[in-house]
C-alpha distance (Angstrom), angle and dihedral (degrees) to the residues before:
residue distance angle dihedral
M1 . . .
T2 3.77 . .
P3 3.79 119.9 .
F4 3.76 118.5 -121.3
E5 3.74 136.4 -158.0
T6 3.76 130.8 -148.4
T7 3.77 124.7 -139.3
T8 3.80 95.8 -142.1
D9 3.79 132.4 57.4
L10 3.78 121.8 -132.4
L11 3.76 117.1 -93.8
P12 3.82 116.1 -129.2
H13 3.82 94.1 -100.6
Q14 3.81 90.2 49.2
A15 3.81 92.0 50.4
D16 3.82 88.6 50.2
A17 3.82 90.1 52.1
V18 3.82 91.7 49.7
A19 3.82 91.2 49.8
K20 3.80 90.9 49.6
V21 3.83 95.3 47.9
L22 3.82 99.9 42.6
P23 3.82 97.8 76.9
S24 3.82 91.0 51.1
R25 3.77 124.6 84.5
V26 3.81 91.9 -151.5
A27 3.80 124.7 24.7
G28 3.78 143.6 150.1
L29 3.78 132.2 -137.9
F30 3.79 104.6 -133.5
M31 3.78 96.9 179.4
E32 3.78 128.6 142.1
M33 3.78 120.5 -95.3
G34 3.79 111.9 -82.6
T35 3.80 96.4 21.6
G36 3.79 96.0 109.8
K37 3.79 107.3 -95.3
S38 3.80 91.2 153.1
R39 3.80 93.9 53.1
T40 3.80 89.6 45.6
A41 3.81 92.0 51.2
I42 3.82 91.2 47.9
E43 3.81 89.9 54.0
I44 3.81 91.7 49.6
A45 3.82 90.8 50.0
H46 3.81 90.1 47.9
I47 3.81 93.3 51.1
R48 3.82 91.6 46.4
S49 3.82 94.3 42.7
G50 3.80 90.9 118.0
K51 3.80 89.9 61.7
I52 3.82 97.6 39.9
D53 3.79 123.8 76.9
R54 3.79 98.0 -171.9
V55 3.76 140.9 2.4
V56 3.78 121.5 -158.5
W57 3.77 107.8 -156.6
A58 3.78 128.5 -168.6
C59 3.77 113.3 -178.4
P60 3.77 140.5 168.0
V61 3.79 113.4 -89.4
S62 3.81 89.8 -115.0
L63 3.84 89.9 65.8
K64 3.79 97.8 52.9
E65 3.79 94.0 92.8
T66 3.80 93.5 42.0
């Protein structure tokens, strides 16, 4: 597995969402459009990378560089 880096830091509301979801085995991100659900989900996958074999990611074209 190769490590990856992101180009943006989490915003406070995204960090709160990550902290709330991490203890759960199953969770959903019910955030408004444009609030950074994709970045939040990437962070959760990164933190749990030891427990995840694969992640299939479909994202808007505007997020490819981020």
